[in-house]
N, C-alpha and C positions, 0 to 999 in steps of 0.2 A: 504494500500500500504506500503510495507516494505521500510524503509528509505535506500537509496543507498549510497555506499561509492564512494570516488573520483576515485577508481580503475575502476569503471563501465564506466567512461567517459575518461579513460586514452588513449592517442594517442602516437604511436611510430612515431614521426616526424623526418624527416631527419634533420641533424644538420650541422652547419658551424663552421669553425675555426675563432678565433678572428682576424686572419691575412688575412682572405678572403676579397677581394675587395667588396665594397658596390655595385658597378655596377653589378658584377657577382651574388651577393645575390639577388638583385632586379630583375634581369633577370630570375633567377630560380623561384622566387616567382610569377612572372607574368605567368610562364608556368604551375605552380601547384596551381590551384584555391583553393585546400583544405588546403594549408599551411597558416593557420590563424596566427600562431606564430611559430617562428623558434628559437630553442635553440642555443646559442653560447657557444663554449668551448674554453678554453685556451690551450696552448701547452702541458699542463700536463693532458689533457683530463678531465678537471674539468669544470662543467657548471658555466658560469659567468653571464648569463643573457638571455633575450628573445628579439627578434625583432618582433614587432607588424606589421602585414601585412598592415593594414589600414594606420598606421602612415608612414610606409616606402614608400608605393606607393603614398601617398599624397605628400610626399616630392619630390619623383621622377617625379611627374607630372609637377613640375616647372622646366623648362630647366636650369635656372640659378642655382637653388639648386642642381640639378642632376650633373651638370658640376663640382660643387664644391666637391660633395660627392663621385662620382663614382670611383675615384682612391684611396679613403681613406679606412682604414680597417673597418671591420664589427662592431668593438667596437663602432663606431660612431653612429650606428643605435640601439644599445642596450637601452632598457628602463632604466630610472634612478632607478626605484624600481620595483620589481615584487614579488608577493606572492609565497610562497612555502608551499605545504601541503603534509603530509604523505599519502600514498596510502590508509590507513584505516580511514582517516578523512571522516566524513559524508559530503555529498554535502550541506546539509542545514547549517551545521556549517561553511563550507568553504565559502559559499555565504554570510553569515552574516559577516564574517571577511573581505571579499572583499569590502562589502558595508561600513564597518567601516573604512577601509583604503581609501575610496573615489574612488574605481575603478568601472568603468561601466561594467555591465554584457553583454552589447551589442557588445563589441569588446575586443580584447586582450586575454590574457590567463595567465597561472600560471605554475610553475614548480611542478613536482610530484616526491617525493622520497619514497624509501622503505628501512627501517632500515638505514636511513641517506644517502643512495646512490641514485644517479639519476635513475629514473625509466621511465620518459617520460614527456609529457606535457599535460596540460588540456586547453581546449578552453572555454572561458567564455560563448559563445553562446550555447555550449553543456550543460553547467551548467544551463543557463537560460531555455533551453528547458525542462530539467528535472524538474525544479522548477514549470514551467507552468503545466506540466503533473501531478506532484505530488499534486499541489494545486487543480487542477481539480478533481483528484481522492479523495482528502480529502473532497472537497466540496460535491462530490456525496455521500461519506460515511456519512458526517454530515447530508445531506439532508435525506438520508435513515434512519439514527438514529432519526432525528427529526420527520419523518413520523411515525416511530414505537412508539415514545413517545406520539405523538398526538393521535395515534390510542389507545394506552393504557389509556390515560387520558379520551378520549371519551368513552371508555368502562367503565371506573370507573364512569364517569358521568351518564351512563345508570344505573349502579348499585345503585348509590346514589339516582337517581330519582325514582327508583323502591321502595326505602325504605320510600319515602314520601307518605302520605295518598292521595288517589285519590279524584277527585272532588265529586264523589257520596258519598264517606265516609264522606268527609268534610261537605257536605250540609245537611246531615241527621239531622232532627229536627231543622233546621235553615231556615230562609226565603231566605237568600242569603249569599254567601261567596266570598271574593275576595282575590287572592293571587298574590304577586309579588315575584318572586324568580329568581334572575339573578346572578349566581356565576361569579366572575370576571374572573376566569380562568377555565371555563368548569365545574370544581368541586369546592366546597368551604366549608366554615365553617358555613354558615347559613342554618338552616332547620326549617320547620314548622312541627307540630306534633298534632295528636289527639289520645286520648285513643282508643285502638283497640276495646274495648267493653264498653258498658254503665254499670254503676253500680246503680241500683235502679233508673233508669231514668236519672242519671246525666252523664255528659261526660266532658272532659277537652281538651282545645286547648292550644297550646304553640308555641311561636316563640323564637328561640335560635340562638345566634350569638357567635360562638366559635372563639378563637384566631386564627389568621392566615387565609389564603385563599389558593386556589389551593389544592394540594394533602394533605399537612399537616393539613389544615383546615378541609378537608373532613374526614380525619381519626378521628379528634377530634369529629366531628359531629356524626359519626357512634358510637363512644364510648358513647356520651351523649344520643343518641336515644336508644341505647341498655340499658343504665342505667335507663332511664325513663320508658321503657317498664317493666323492672324488678321491679321498685319501685311501679308502679300502679298495677302490677300483684300481688304483695305481699300485698298491702293495697289499694284496689280500692277506698276507701272512704277518702283517704288522702287529706288534704286541700292544696291549692296552696303554701302557705307560708312554710308549713312543707315539701312539695315535693321539693321545690327549695333548702331548707337547706340540705335535704337528698341527693339530686342530687349533690350539691357542695361537700359534704363529700365523696360520692361514687367516683366521678371523681378524687378528690384529692388522695384518697387511691389507685385507679387503676393506677395512674401515679406515685405512690410512692412519692408524693409531701409532705407527712407527715414525711419523713425520712430526716436525716441530710445530706445525700449524694445524694439528689435528683438531677437529671439532667434536669428535666422538669420545665417549667415556663408557664404553660398553664391553661386556664380557659374559662369562657363563661359568657355572659349576657343572660338574659332570661325574658320573660313575660309569665305568666300562667293565663288563665281564666277558672274557673270551672263553668259550666252552669247547673243549676238545674231547669228544666222546671216545676216540680211539685211544688216547693217552689216559682217559679217565680223570681229567683235571679241569679246574676252572681257575683262570687268572684274572685278578681284579686290580684295577687302579682307579683312584678317585682324586678329583680336585674339589675340595670342600664338600665331598660326598662320601658317606660311609656305606659299607655293605654289612648287613646283619645276617649271620648264618645260623640256621638251626641244625645242630649236629644230629647224626643218626643215633648217636649214643644218648644217654641221659644227661650229658654235660650241659651246662648253661649255654644260652645263646652267645655266640661269638660276635664281637663288633670289630670289623676291619676298618680302621680309620684312614680315610683318604688324606692326602696332603692338604695343609691349610693354605691353599693357594688357588685363587681364582684365575681363570684363563682369559686371554684377550686383553682388553684394557690398554691404555697408552704405555709405551715402553719400547726400548730398542734391543735389550738383551734377549736373545732367543730363548724360549723355554727348552729345558732339557727333559729327557724322559722321566716321567714320574715313577715313584716307587710302586712296585707290584707285589701282590700277595698271591701265592699259589696254594690251592687246596685240592684234595682228591675227592672223587665221587664217593669213595668208601667212607669218608669222614662226614660228608655233608648231605643234608636232605633238601633244605629250602634256603634260597638266597633272597634278600629283601633290600631294596634301595628306595630312599624317599628324598624329595626335594625339601628345601627349607620352608616351603609353604606349609608343610606338615609340622616340621620341627619348631618353627618360630611362631606358630599360631597361638595367641593367648587364649586362655580359658580357665575353667575351674573356678573355685570360690574366690581366689585372689588374683585372677586374670594373669596367670603366669604362662610362659611359653611351654608348649607340650614337651619339647626337648628329647634328646636321645635316650635318657634314662627311662622315661615313660614309654617311649617307643620300644625299647628293649623288653620292658616288662609286659607290654601288650603282645609282642611277638611270642614271648615265653608262654603267656597264658593261652595262646592259640597254636602252639607248636605242633600239635597232633594233626592239624588241618593241612591239606595240600595248598599250593600257592593261590589258586583261585578262591577257595573258601576262606583262606587266611586274609586275603585282601578285602573280602566282603566284611569280615569281622573287624578288620583294622579301620575301615571306613566308618563303621558304627562307633568305634572307640573315639576316633578323631572328631567326628561330628558331635558326639555327646560332650567331649571336652570343650569344644568351641562354644556350645550352647547358644546364647544370644549375642555373642561377640561378633563384631564385623569381621568378615574374612578379608585379610589384608593382601593376600597374594594368590597366585595360581597354586593349585594343589596337585601333586603327582607322585606316584609311587609305582614301582615295578617289582614283582616277585616271580620267581620260577622254581619249580621243583624238578629234580633230576631223577 
């Protein structure tokens, strides 16, 4: 809706002389219901003020007051102060000034000039009517824009979801797989990944948490997934620690974060597990991501701590291969990785972070379940912990049973 000017609500109202008797003015106003404000001119035909209909008729309704005022000049009915606006002033600007001066928009009016000369009057209720109409139109426009944005983000969510490995692909050569993937804003920076093809019977699973959430986070995640695909296509036998280092260097270079004038400050956390069925082992490496393992024995849940190092971000020193942990199938039943959207989520009675200790306890309590059912149980635990707290980040976790 185009913003309108004061001239769009200009009225050519009849006027009175300052020497006109109040009784005659009030009588004329009673006959003309459209006369909300009446301009008053002096003997030199110069506007000196306005008479407000509501105020004048209110005074005249009291017989004593009317008897006092009826034979006095119209100057007695003129408002002590009245706004004046140029014909080209926007109504929005004029209304803001009226409110600043303490004038009500439900009664009264204002003088309108053109090039400094009297042009007519404006009625506050006309101004109010325009504002209501304009605000309604703006609200509709914002609603339409919001719907377009939501449609676009939903479409982006479908694209992001299509880039994730499907359940059939994830479960291949595994007894069970559980996934928790809940972007905070339809799309997000958390993704899970599996190598598209096996190499000599081995395959790799990863959980990645990129900076940000919503659309910025999703763009980062697409960059990371693209880089991962390229790294493993180039070297299918690459070890997890080396893959993470190369991924960090690739993302840093892609965002020009190795330059002095870089504008980006983005990176990611990640955990990578390489599964080698022939050798009967799993190799894990993590960047600010842990891997929790349920042993086949009755021993407590094991926590493999990834390096306290985020990848990407500005810097010139190349990342070196991250520390790796190697465990055997004989020892381990289920592997579990979670993003900081799970670990950092506040909740409980004292609004504390969920944290790795509670996560370990929850895994321990559900250790008899396979990966898929364990993930369902873990989601309930995390949701109950969050309660009514606002969810601050994307939430993701990946579990698999061998």
